[in-house]
C-alpha positions in Angstrom: 138.6 71.1 -19.7 136.6 72.4 -22.6 138.6 74.5 -25.0 137.1 77.3 -26.9 137.1 75.0 -30.5 135.4 72.1 -28.5 132.5 70.8 -30.8 130.4 71.6 -27.6 131.0 75.4 -27.9 130.2 75.5 -31.4 127.3 73.1 -31.1 126.0 75.1 -28.3 126.2 78.6 -30.1 124.7 77.1 -33.5 121.7 76.0 -31.0 121.2 79.4 -29.4 123.0 79.0 -26.2 125.2 81.1 -24.6 128.8 80.5 -23.6 130.9 82.5 -21.6 134.6 82.4 -22.7 137.7 84.6 -22.5 137.8 86.6 -25.6 140.7 88.7 -27.0 140.1 91.1 -24.2 138.4 89.8 -21.4 135.7 87.3 -20.3 132.6 88.0 -22.5 129.1 85.8 -22.6 129.1 84.6 -26.5 126.1 84.9 -28.1 125.2 84.4 -32.2 124.7 87.3 -32.9 122.1 86.7 -35.8 119.9 84.8 -33.1 117.5 87.4 -31.3 116.6 84.7 -28.8 120.0 84.4 -27.8 121.0 88.2 -27.6 118.2 88.7 -25.7 119.0 86.1 -23.3 122.3 87.8 -23.0 120.8 91.3 -22.2 118.5 89.4 -19.7 121.3 87.4 -17.9 123.4 91.0 -17.8 120.3 92.8 -16.8 121.9 95.3 -19.8 119.9 98.1 -20.3 118.0 98.0 -23.9 119.3 101.1 -25.0 123.0 99.6 -25.2 123.7 98.2 -28.0 126.2 95.2 -28.1 129.6 94.6 -29.9 129.8 92.2 -33.1 132.9 90.3 -33.4 133.4 88.6 -37.0 136.5 86.5 -38.5 136.7 88.2 -41.8 134.7 91.0 -43.9 132.4 88.9 -45.5 130.8 88.5 -42.0 128.8 91.8 -40.7 125.4 92.2 -40.2 125.3 95.3 -41.9 127.6 97.1 -44.7 130.8 98.6 -43.5 130.9 101.9 -45.1 134.0 102.7 -47.3 135.6 105.3 -43.9 135.2 102.5 -41.6 136.3 100.0 -43.7 139.4 101.8 -44.7 139.9 102.5 -40.6 139.4 99.0 -39.9 142.1 97.9 -42.6 144.3 99.7 -40.6 143.3 98.3 -37.1 142.2 94.9 -37.4 142.5 92.0 -36.4 142.9 93.5 -33.1 141.4 95.2 -29.9 139.9 97.8 -31.7 136.1 98.3 -32.1 134.5 100.3 -34.9 131.4 102.2 -34.6 129.5 101.2 -37.9 126.3 103.2 -38.6 123.2 101.5 -39.3 119.5 102.4 -40.5 117.8 101.3 -36.9 114.8 100.9 -39.3 116.6 98.1 -41.3 119.4 97.0 -39.2 118.5 93.9 -37.0 116.5 95.8 -33.6 118.3 93.3 -31.2 121.7 94.7 -32.4 120.5 98.3 -33.0 118.5 98.8 -30.4 117.0 101.9 -31.9 120.4 103.2 -31.9 122.3 104.8 -35.4 125.6 102.8 -35.2 126.8 99.7 -33.7 130.5 98.4 -32.7 132.5 95.7 -35.4 135.5 93.7 -33.9 137.9 91.4 -35.6 139.6 89.7 -32.7 143.2 89.2 -33.6 142.9 86.0 -31.4 143.5 82.5 -33.9 141.1 80.2 -31.9 138.5 82.9 -31.4 138.5 83.5 -35.3 138.2 80.1 -35.9 135.2 79.8 -33.1 133.6 82.6 -35.1 133.9 81.3 -38.5 131.9 78.3 -37.4 129.6 80.3 -35.9 129.2 83.4 -37.6 129.4 86.6 -36.1 129.3 86.8 -32.1 128.1 89.2 -29.3 130.6 89.1 -26.6 129.7 91.8 -23.6 132.0 91.3 -20.6 130.9 88.5 -18.4 129.6 90.2 -15.6 125.7 91.9 -14.7 125.5 95.5 -15.3 127.4 97.8 -12.8 129.5 95.0 -11.6 133.3 94.0 -11.8 133.8 92.3 -14.9 135.2 88.5 -14.5 139.0 88.2 -14.7 138.4 84.3 -14.8 135.9 81.8 -15.3 135.1 80.8 -11.6 134.0 85.0 -11.3 132.0 84.1 -14.1 130.2 81.1 -12.6 129.8 82.9 -9.4 127.8 85.7 -11.1 125.7 83.5 -13.7 125.8 79.6 -12.5 123.6 77.5 -14.3 122.1 80.3 -16.3 124.8 79.9 -18.6 125.0 76.9 -20.8 128.7 76.1 -21.1 132.2 77.9 -19.6 135.6 77.8 -20.8 138.3 78.5 -18.8 140.8 80.4 -20.8 143.0 81.2 -17.7 143.3 84.6 -15.7 142.9 88.1 -17.3 145.8 89.7 -17.1 145.2 92.9 -18.6 141.6 93.8 -18.4 141.4 97.1 -20.7 138.5 97.0 -22.7 138.8 97.2 -26.5 139.5 100.6 -28.0 136.1 102.1 -29.3 136.4 104.4 -32.8 133.8 105.9 -34.3 134.3 108.2 -37.9 132.6 111.8 -36.4 130.3 113.7 -39.2 133.4 115.8 -40.0 135.4 112.4 -41.2 137.4 112.3 -38.0 138.6 109.3 -36.4 137.3 110.3 -32.7 138.3 107.9 -29.7 135.2 106.9 -27.4 137.3 104.6 -25.5 
């Protein structure tokens, strides 16, 4: 059985592949955030709307693909690592288009799961949208993900059953400087 830290998983992601694995919250479709082709492949696989920015998972504060402004950085120090996504404002003209998708922000999360953090440290930041086609129920185990995607995914990692399918919290600092919970 393939584990999250198997070299095949690392090699797959680093060579532009996609992996379905249990994250710190639910099963996700993982791809390197810096790899435009891999990100677009995930969007096609999920049939995800072009306007939706993916959440970017990071292992440490040196990894964000865009600078984290002071207010968001200070907030992140109180909730990371953990299942909390923070919307980071971006300049859509300079941020990677395949991540910003024309939006003024996209989310970052630093998972508390040690294996996932180790994987991210070996691959760089990862996107990890839920493992389901748009509009369908997220996979709660690897078998459900295989039913959705079959051989369109390069590697599946069986992390067991998802017990709590609560997605990460999503926080934003609004224009008045207050923390706003979006999810």
